[in-house]
C-alpha positions, 0 to 999 in steps of 0.5 A, spaced: 058 149 252 054 143 255 048 139 253 045 137 260 045 130 259 049 127 265 055 122 264 056 120 271 055 121 278 061 123 282 062 122 289 065 128 293 072 125 296 075 131 299 073 139 301 079 144 302 078 151 304 083 156 302 082 163 303 075 164 300 076 158 295 073 151 296 078 146 293 073 140 291 076 133 290 071 128 286 072 120 285 069 119 278 069 113 273 070 119 268 077 121 271 081 117 267 078 121 261 080 128 264 085 133 263 088 139 267 084 145 264 078 141 262 071 144 263 067 139 267 059 141 269 058 139 277 051 139 279 051 144 273 056 149 275 062 149 270 069 148 273 076 147 271 080 141 273 086 143 276 089 136 278 088 129 277 090 123 282 088 116 280 081 116 280 080 123 283 080 130 280 080 136 283 076 143 281 076 150 285 070 154 286 071 161 288 067 166 292 062 168 287 061 161 285 060 159 292 055 165 293 051 163 287 050 156 287 049 150 292 056 148 292 058 151 298 053 146 302 057 140 299 059 135 304 064 129 303 060 123 300 055 127 297 053 125 290 055 130 284 052 130 277 058 130 272 058 132 264 064 134 260 063 139 255 060 137 249 064 136 242 063 140 236 059 136 231 056 131 236 048 131 237 045 136 242 041 131 246 039 135 251 039 143 250 044 148 250 047 149 257 052 154 259 054 151 266 053 158 268 048 157 274 043 163 275 040 161 282 039 156 286 032 153 288 029 149 293 025 142 292 019 143 296 015 136 293 017 129 291 011 125 288 012 118 286 007 117 279 006 110 278 013 109 274 016 116 274 017 122 279 015 129 279 019 134 283 017 141 284 022 147 286 021 153 289 025 159 286 026 167 288 022 170 282 025 177 284 031 175 280 027 176 273 028 168 271 022 165 268 020 158 266 015 156 261 010 150 260 014 145 256 020 149 256 027 147 258 030 148 265 037 145 267 036 142 275 043 140 278 046 140 270 040 135 268 036 138 262 029 137 263 022 139 261 018 144 265 011 142 267 006 146 271 010 153 270 008 158 275 011 165 277 016 162 283 015 154 282 015 149 277 015 141 276 019 136 272 017 129 271 023 124 272 023 118 268 027 111 272 033 112 267 034 119 270 032 118 277 037 112 277 043 116 273 043 122 276 043 125 284 035 126 283 035 120 287 038 124 293 033 129 293 027 131 298 023 137 300 028 142 303 034 140 298 037 146 295 039 145 287 042 149 282 038 152 276 040 154 269 034 157 266 034 156 258 039 161 255 034 163 249 029 165 254 033 169 258 035 173 252 028 174 250 026 176 257 032 181 257 030 184 250 022 185 253 025 188 259 029 193 255 024 195 250 019 197 256 
């Protein structure tokens, strides 16, 4: 489990394909606190640390993960939002995040708003994921509040701290991001669907 509060921005240092797998090496300020077998969210995708070498660690994404997330588009030197799994007993500063990406979305607009930024995303609503006004959404692993919720688009407002301490400052129209919809909302939507 994660909270959606980003701890660090890692930098992709190496990408190595092996059969259908992609080994992703990341340089990060938190590498020295990691251990092999530990779960770390990368742009919202929970991956297991498989090796550590100095300030660099490696995780492996399998085909299923690459097909359903934006990780297959990573390039060397890309910035990646990182969060270690939450500790039992810690405060939950964001919302309950599983690290299981539901689908990707495309940034369709970035608007500066006199000290903050509003990012608008478009997603495929045929997959039955929904947002609600003032509900929670995870974009590239960042816990955010939905504004301007529509059937297949939504916006989020980003404060300067979040803009500076996540990879949101690299987003522009056309950027593909990972979405994890609110877990409680997903269960409610499923129950409604089953009771039709």
